[in-house]
N, C-alpha and C positions, 0 to 999 in steps of 0.2 A: 634469459628466458623467463617470460611471465608465468604466473601460476595458472592462468587460463590456458595458455599454450601447452604447458606441461600436463595439465589435467586432460586435455584433448588427446595428447599422445598416449597417455596411460590408458585412456578409454579404448584406444585402438590396439592395445596390447604391447605398447612400446615400453615394457618394463625395464629395458636395459638402462634407462636413464637413472633408475634407482639403484640398481645393482652396484655400480662403481662406488657410490657413497656408502652403501652398506659395507663394502669390502674395506673402506677406510676408517671405520669406526674404531676409535681408540678408547680403551678403558682406563687410560692414565690421565687423571685430571691435570697433571702438570704439563701435559703435551698440548693442551688447548690454548688458544690465543687469549691473553688477558684483555680486559677492557669491560665495556658496558654491553649488556645483553638485555633485550626486551622479551617479555613473555610472549610466546607464540601461541595465541589463544585457541587457534583452530585445532591444535594437537596437545592441549593441556586439559587436565581434569582435576576438579576439586570435588571429592565425594565425602559424604558423611554417613555414619551409621549409628543407630541407637537400638538398644534391646527392646523388643516389643513383647509384652506379656511374659517376659522372662524366658521366652522360647526361641525367638528368631531375631536376627538383625535386620532392621528395616533401613534401606539405603535411599539417599537422595543426592542431589548435586547442585552446584551453582553454575549457571551458564554464562555469566558475564564476569570476566576477570581481566585484570591488567597487572603488570609488574615489571620491576627492573632488578637486574642482577649486576652487581659490580664484582667481577671475578678476578681474583689474584691467582694467576697460574703457578707462580713460584711458591706462594704461601696461601693455599686455598682457605686456610682457617682465618685469613684476614679479609676474606670476601664478605659481602653483605647483600641482603636481598629485602625487597619491599614489595608486598602484594596488596592490591585493593580488590575487594569483592563487592558486587552489587547483591545484597541479600534479597532484593525483590526478584532476582532471577532464580530463586530456589525452584527446583524441579523434582517432583516425585511422581509416583504412579497415579496420584489422586489430585485432580484439580481442586477439589474441596480442601484437601490438606494444604495444597500450595497457598490458597487464600488464607487459611488459618495461620500458616507459618509466617506469611508476610504481614499479618495483622498485629494489633497492639499487644496481644498476649505473648508473642514470640519475638520476632525480629523488629516489629514496629517500624517498618521501612519508611513510613511517612515522616517519622521523627528522626530516624537514624538510617539515612539512605546509603551509607557505606560502612564496610567493615575493613580493617586493615591489619596486616602483620608486618612488623618491622624487626629485623634481626638485630640482636645486641651482642651476640657472641657465637662463634663457631668453634667446636672442638673436634679434632679429627680422632676417629676411633679405629681407623684402618686405612689402607691405601686408597680406597674409594668410598669410604663411609665416614659419617660424622654426626654430631649432635648440633642442631641449630636452635639456639635459644633466642627468644624475642618477645615482643609485646604484641599481644592480640587484643585489638579493640573491637568489641562487638556489643551492639545495643548501648553504646556510650560508656561501656565499662572496659577497663584495660586490665589484663591479667598476664602474668608470665606464662609462656608456653614453650615446651621443648619438643622439637621434631627430630625423629631419627631419620636421617637422610642417606641416600645411596646415590653415587654418581653412576648413571646408566651408560654414559659414554659421550664422546664428542665426534663430530664428523662434518665435512663440508655439506652444506644444504643445497642440492641442485635446484631447488625451487626459490631460493632466496639469495643466491650468489654470495654466500657468506658461510660462516661456521655456526654450527648449532650444538647446544649442550642439552643433555637429558638428565633428569633427576627424579627419583622416587622418594617419598617421605610419608611418615605416619606420625600421628600424635593423638593425644587424648585430652579432652577437657570435660569439665562438669558444667552443664547448662545452668545449674543453680547459681554458680559463681558469677554468671553474667546476667542475673536477674530474670532468667527464663523459668518462672514458676507460676503456679496457679492456673495452668491451662486446663480446659474442660476435660481433656483426655490424658492428663498427667499421670493418673494411676496406672496407665497402660504402658508407659515408657520409662526406661531407665534414666538415671541422671548422667551417666557417662556417655560421652559422644566421641566416637572415633573419627579422626580426620584421615583421609587417604588422598595423597597428592601425586599426580604424575605430570611433570612439567617439562616443557621444551622451551629453551631460550634461544633467540636468534641474535647473532653478533651485530652490534651497532658500530663499534670502533675498536681499535686495539691499542695496547700500551707497549708493544714490542718495538 
C-alpha cells in the first residue's frame, strides 16, 4: 500500500489500518529486527531551545534531516547511528531570526552547509534507555556530545511495509564551544542549548 493511498483512506476515516500496528508496538528493543534503518523524516523532529533573557526557553527546529541507524537487536549497545542536518533549514517563529541564524554570525551555512552527529559508544542504562556518546560537528567544529536516549517502541509500519523503531533523546551543548559568539543579540540568550530529538527509523534490511 502506497503512502498516498493510505493517506486517502485515513482522510475517509479508515483509521483501522493504524490500530493493528499500534496494538503490535513492542517496548522491548531486543524484539526488533536487527539491521539497517533509515531516518523517516516525515515523523522525526530535531528541536533546540535556548534561555531568553533568563526568563523563558525559546524553541526552534531543523526541517531537513537524514540519518542511518545500524541496529543490533541482541546487543543494542553495539548499535550505531549517524545523522546529518541541514542548518539552513532552521525554523523559528521569526523569519528575521532564521536569516540571522543561517548567517555568518551563527551557523554560517554558506561555508558550513551540513552538521553531523556520529555515535562512538552506546551504554545501556535500563531495559529501554541508554546514553549515546558521539561526535557532533557544527560550524566546522567537532565536540563530544552525550545524548540520553529512550526506546519508544517498535512495530510494523503499515505505510512502509516494514518495521519501524521510535526513539526519544535529549542532550545539551554550549554554543560557545562551536564558535557561536559575538552575535548582535548575544546578551539576550544563554550559552547552553538543549537538544530535543524524536526520531522514527524505517527498516531497510535485516540480519536475522
